[in-house]
C-alpha positions as CSV (number, residue, x, y, z in Angstrom):
1,X,-31.1,216.3,-92.6
2,X,-32.6,218.9,-90.3
3,X,-32.7,218.6,-86.5
4,X,-36.1,217.7,-85.0
5,X,-37.6,220.3,-82.6
6,X,-37.0,219.8,-78.9
7,X,-40.8,219.2,-78.3
8,X,-40.9,216.2,-80.8
9,X,-40.4,213.4,-78.2
10,X,-43.4,214.8,-76.2
11,X,-45.6,215.0,-79.3
12,X,-44.6,211.4,-80.2
13,X,-45.4,210.2,-76.7
14,X,-48.8,211.9,-76.8
15,X,-49.5,210.4,-80.2
16,X,-48.6,206.9,-78.9
17,X,-50.7,207.4,-75.8
18,X,-53.6,208.7,-77.8
19,X,-53.4,205.8,-80.3
20,X,-53.4,203.2,-77.5
21,X,-56.4,204.9,-75.8
22,X,-58.3,205.1,-79.1
23,X,-57.6,201.4,-79.8
24,X,-58.8,200.5,-76.2
25,X,-62.0,202.4,-76.7
26,X,-62.7,201.1,-80.2
27,X,-62.0,197.5,-79.2
28,X,-65.4,197.1,-77.6
29,X,-67.1,197.8,-81.0
30,X,-65.1,195.2,-83.0
31,X,-67.4,192.5,-81.5
32,X,-70.5,194.2,-82.9
33,X,-69.5,193.6,-86.6
34,X,-71.1,190.7,-88.4
35,X,-67.9,190.0,-90.3
36,X,-65.0,191.5,-88.3
37,X,-62.5,189.5,-90.4
38,X,-63.6,191.3,-93.5
39,X,-63.0,194.6,-91.8
40,X,-59.5,193.5,-90.7
41,X,-58.6,192.2,-94.2
42,X,-59.6,195.4,-95.9
43,X,-57.6,197.5,-93.4
44,X,-54.4,195.8,-94.6
45,X,-54.2,197.3,-98.1
46,X,-55.7,200.6,-96.9
47,X,-53.0,200.8,-94.2
48,X,-50.2,200.0,-96.7
49,X,-51.6,202.7,-99.0
50,X,-51.4,205.3,-96.2
51,X,-48.0,204.0,-95.2
52,X,-46.8,204.7,-98.7
53,X,-48.3,208.2,-98.6
54,X,-46.6,208.9,-95.3
55,X,-43.3,207.5,-96.5
56,X,-43.5,209.7,-99.6
57,X,-43.9,212.9,-97.5
58,X,-41.3,211.9,-94.9
59,X,-38.7,210.5,-97.3
60,X,-36.5,213.6,-97.2
61,X,-36.4,213.5,-93.4
62,X,-35.2,209.9,-93.2
63,X,-31.4,209.5,-93.0
64,X,-29.6,207.9,-95.9
65,X,-28.0,205.1,-94.0
66,X,-29.7,201.8,-94.8
67,X,-30.2,200.7,-91.2
68,X,-32.0,203.9,-90.4
69,X,-34.1,203.7,-93.5
70,X,-35.2,200.2,-92.7
71,X,-36.1,201.2,-89.2
72,X,-38.1,204.2,-90.4
73,X,-40.0,202.2,-93.0
74,X,-40.8,199.4,-90.5
75,X,-42.0,202.0,-88.0
76,X,-44.2,203.7,-90.6
77,X,-45.7,200.4,-91.9
78,X,-46.2,199.0,-88.4
79,X,-47.8,202.2,-87.1
80,X,-50.3,202.5,-89.9
81,X,-51.2,198.9,-89.9
82,X,-51.8,199.0,-86.2
83,X,-54.1,202.1,-86.3
84,X,-55.9,201.5,-89.6
85,X,-58.3,198.8,-88.5
86,X,-59.5,200.9,-85.6
87,X,-59.7,204.0,-87.7
88,X,-61.7,202.1,-90.4
89,X,-64.0,200.8,-87.7
90,X,-64.6,204.2,-86.2
91,X,-65.2,205.9,-89.5
92,X,-67.5,203.1,-90.6
93,X,-69.7,203.7,-87.5
94,X,-69.5,207.5,-87.2
95,X,-70.2,208.3,-90.8
96,X,-73.2,206.0,-91.1
97,X,-76.3,208.2,-90.8
98,X,-78.9,205.7,-91.8
99,X,-81.4,204.1,-89.5
100,X,-80.7,200.5,-88.5
101,X,-82.7,197.9,-90.4
102,X,-84.5,195.2,-88.4
103,X,-83.2,191.8,-89.6
104,X,-85.2,188.7,-88.6
105,X,-83.0,186.2,-86.7
106,X,-83.5,183.0,-84.7
107,X,-82.5,183.2,-81.1
108,X,-80.1,180.5,-79.9
109,X,-79.6,181.8,-76.3
110,X,-78.9,184.9,-74.3
111,X,-77.0,184.3,-71.1
112,X,-75.7,186.6,-68.4
113,X,-72.1,186.5,-67.4
114,X,-70.1,187.9,-64.5
115,X,-66.5,188.7,-64.8
116,X,-64.1,190.1,-62.3
117,X,-60.5,190.9,-62.5
118,X,-60.1,190.5,-58.7
119,X,-61.0,186.8,-58.2
120,X,-63.9,185.1,-56.6
121,X,-66.3,187.1,-54.4
122,X,-68.6,185.8,-51.6
123,X,-71.5,188.0,-52.6
124,X,-74.4,187.2,-54.9
125,X,-73.1,187.4,-58.4
126,X,-75.1,189.6,-60.8
127,X,-74.5,189.5,-64.5
128,X,-72.4,192.5,-65.7
129,X,-72.7,191.6,-69.4
130,X,-74.8,189.4,-71.6
131,X,-73.9,187.2,-74.6
132,X,-76.5,186.9,-77.3
133,X,-76.2,183.9,-79.7
134,X,-78.4,184.0,-82.8
135,X,-78.7,182.7,-86.3
136,X,-78.9,185.1,-89.1
137,X,-78.8,183.9,-92.7
138,X,-77.9,180.4,-91.5
139,X,-74.7,181.7,-89.7
140,X,-74.3,181.7,-85.9
141,X,-73.3,185.0,-84.4
142,X,-72.3,186.1,-80.9
143,X,-72.9,189.6,-79.6
144,X,-71.7,191.0,-76.3
145,X,-73.9,193.6,-74.6
146,X,-74.2,195.3,-71.3
147,X,-78.0,194.7,-71.1
148,X,-80.3,191.8,-71.7
149,X,-82.4,192.4,-74.8
150,X,-84.5,189.3,-75.1
151,X,-85.4,188.1,-71.6
152,X,-88.2,185.6,-71.5
153,X,-87.6,184.2,-74.9
154,X,-86.5,180.7,-75.5
155,X,-84.3,178.9,-78.1
156,X,-85.8,179.0,-81.6
157,X,-87.9,182.1,-81.1
158,X,-87.8,184.7,-83.8
159,X,-86.1,188.0,-82.9
160,X,-85.3,191.2,-84.7
161,X,-81.7,192.4,-84.7
162,X,-81.0,196.1,-85.5
163,X,-78.2,196.1,-88.1
164,X,-76.6,199.2,-89.6
165,X,-74.9,198.9,-93.0
166,X,-72.0,201.1,-92.1
167,X,-70.4,204.0,-94.1
168,X,-67.9,201.6,-95.8
169,X,-70.3,198.6,-96.0
170,X,-69.2,196.7,-92.9
171,X,-72.5,195.7,-91.3
172,X,-72.7,196.0,-87.5
173,X,-75.3,195.5,-84.7
174,X,-76.6,198.6,-83.1
175,X,-78.5,198.2,-79.8
176,X,-79.3,201.4,-78.0
């Protein structure tokens, strides 16, 4: 087994920090998917596949003691399974070059919400995000947005939702 370079801990720390940042940024888009559970379920076999590929290329670098092998395999599998859903979501959105199709839906309600991490305030509360509830294909969906899109409409009105098909087939809502 060869000795790892002295800069390896710094590279590992940067990779960990970059992964956490990537996940935090991509987390806001997970709510835009019509079927986020489908995306998460598909990321499991894909993540295991990439874990197998990574293990194949790193197997000579892993020490022969069984405890160290188990630790390395668990780290590889856990790492790929943690990053794969977010990478799958990102590539699904970034490599979809089609225009969004307008799907007819029925508005349930759109309500403004205010959230603060610092407790109650004595000022006038202004909504900082909006929740849109609508029926599409007889299923109720919830979408969080920074802007109100259907002000002045009431429950039961027909609306058009811009939906993109996604590069991998995972449909998501695309408001500008």
